[in-house]
Phi, psi and omega in degrees: 000129182227171174265120186238135174249126179245128179231119176205137183286355175262114183299326181297321179294319177302315182293319179299314182292323179298315180298315183294319183285322177294324177298332178274000175097007183271156172267129191233136169242134179238142176220159184247015176209153178295325178298315180294324179295320179297322178295321177298318180295333179280344187246354182206166179251125182246147175277322183226134175243123180246128184218143168286163180270302184273110177218147177294150181074238177285110182277180184294326179298312180296320180296317182292325175296319178296317178297322179296324181282320185271329182228071185297339180277347184283141172277141185242130181238133179258131170246136189209152173287161186303318184290348179263009187301317182294323176297314181298322180296318180293323177298315181297319182290339179286351176098154173088000179249128183286319187198152169234141189231133176281139177291142179181182183301329183266014184306311182303314182291322180294319179294318179300317179295320181293321178296321177298319177297320179297319179294323176295321177296317179297315180298318179295320179297317180294320177297317180297320177297318180295319180296317180294322181293321186266352187300321185285337184224035179292128182239140175234182182300326181292341179280351176276100187278133177140139181235013177294166181301320180296320181285326175297320178294320179297315180296322178293322177298318179300314179300323184287316188271340185304316183286350190285325184085000182287155175290139186234140173245118179260121180250148178166158180295163178298132177091007182275346178100040183293322178292325176300319178294317179298317179295322179295320177299315179298315183293334180268001185261168175296348180269010189303327182276355180265173186293147167245115184245125182248136177220133177269108185294338180275356185267355184234143168292164188305312185295321180288323179298320180299315180290329177293317183284317190253350183082182179206162178254160181303132179086003181296329178201171180300126180098350179276084185270351177207162177294142179223131177284145179272177184291332176296318178290325178297332181267010184306132183075354181245223186229138171246131182252114181259094181277152181052048182294338178295341180276357182289136182292164181299320180296318179290329177299319178298316182292321178293321178301319179295320178298316181293328180282315187267339185059036174224157176230158175231120181295153179301128181085355182266167179241345184261144176270144177239125179287144180230149174237090187224135171273133181254126172238123179250161179214152178204150173254012179245165179274100183294328178298322178292320178294325176296316179297329180273001178067026176256354174224135186294132180293320181293324177291321179302315181289333177290321185270343184255039176303316175234104178274139177232129179255124176267117185291143177291161185296329181292341177271356179220063183299337179296341181272351184298314183295310178298326177294318180299316179294323178299313181289326175301312180298318182297309187278331175296318178293319182294327182263001178069034181252148182257054177274120189258341187205168175251135182297148179303322180295320179295319178299319179298318180294319180298317183289335183268002181268146184278342178051065178298338177268004175060212188298325180297318179294319178298316179299314179298322179296316180292319179300316179296318181295319179296318181297327184267347185283135179248358180246187179268009179232132184276130176243119187253127171264104186266125181264003184300319180302322177295318179298322180295316180297320179295318179295320179297316180297319180295332181263011177076020180255149180289146173292148185269130173257122183279121178299151181296331180277358182086183183206151173282095189298317183299316180290321181297313179295322179298319179297320179294316179300314180300316181296319180294319178298314180297318181294319180294319178296320179294317181296328184258017178055037176082001179281109190291324180297319178291319179297320178298319178297322179297328181264007180056041178245151170290157181299323180294318178296319180297315180296324178299317181289323177299318178291320181301317183263008175053052182263000000 
C-alpha cells in the first residue's frame, strides 16, 4: 500500500485511476493541474507520482522535474496519449522516470499494475539500504553472551515475546546492552527481514527529533529544500528502537502517544497523515514509574510503551557471565587489531571477577579493548580500575571504603548482606513505602520488589 499522487487535466481519467488504485489498497490524491500537484508535493510525501505530459500551465515535464527535486525517493510514472509518445520517451531517457504508459481502454488496470511494481521496487530499495546499514553490527540472540540464570531467563523472554508484535519497554542500567536485546527481539520476530531503525531520543533537541522521527516537507523550516521521510517511515514493516525515551520532552511525548494510538504520522509542515506498520521498542536507564509519579513523564504514554516490560540485569548481578564476556571481547578485539592473544591470565581473570562494574558490559568491553591494545604478549594482563571507582563511588555516597581481608572473603554473601542492609535501611527511612525506598536506592520499582522478595523482607 502506497501514497499515490495522480495529475491529469482530464477529470474522468483522474476518477478512473483513483477508483482502480484505491481498489488495490493505495491511498490516492488526484489533481487536474500541475500547479495543484506542486502544492500537494509541498504538503505531503508520496511514494508514486503519476502525471500526464500535456497540460495547460505547468506541464508534466515541469511537474516531474519538480517532483524529482522535492521528493527524490518517489517513483514517477508518465501517462500520455499516443501522439505524445516521443515526448514521453525523451522524458524517460532524461532519467528519474520509472515507467511511461500510453492512454487507452486498459489504462486503469495497467496503471494499477505499474504502481504495484513501483511499490515493490521501493520496498526492495529500502530493504537493501537496511541490510547495508545493519550488516556491520547485526545482532541475533546468539550474540547475547552469558549463561547465568538471569541471562537464560532474558533469552527465554525474548523468544516468547518476539513473535507477538507488542510494544516493549526495555529497562536497565547504562551499559547493560539494551539495544542488543532490542535487535535480538527484532531478529527473532517475523519482521527480521525488514529494517531495524535505532534512534537515541536524548541526542536531539525537540524540534530536530520531531523531524527525524516523522520527516518533513519542503519549506517546513529553513533549510528544508526537499521532502524527507522520517525514521518511522524508514522502519515501515520493521522495528523502531527508541533509546533513552525518558529524555523525550513533554511535547514530543504527546506526539509519540498519538502515533502509538493512531498508527499514523504527519511530517513536519505537512497536512496529510501516513499510515505506518512499525513495531516500537523503547528503552530507558531511568525509573519511569518514578518519573510518572513526579509528573515528568506521561502516565498514558508509559502504559502504551510498557505493554511488555523487560529488565536487563546489571553485570554485578551475574558475575558468572564476566569470564565468557571477557573472552568474547578478547577474541573480537584481538582479531580487529591483528594480535595473537590466546588467553587471559588467571590473575587478570580474578581481578575482572572481583570488580563491581558500575558501567556494566560496556565498561568491561572498554577495559578489554584497552588491555588488548596495550598487550605485547600472547597472554592478556588486565589492569582493572573498577575497585578505585567503587571506593570513590562509596565515598561519594557516604559509605565506607571496603578493605579486603588477607584471607579473602565470600564476595557473593558479602554483597548479599550489604544489599539486604540497604533495603532494610531504605524501607525504614521511608516508613515502608516501597516506591520511595526504591527511589532512594536508584532502583526501578520492579527491581526493588524483586530484591525484597529475594531477601524475604
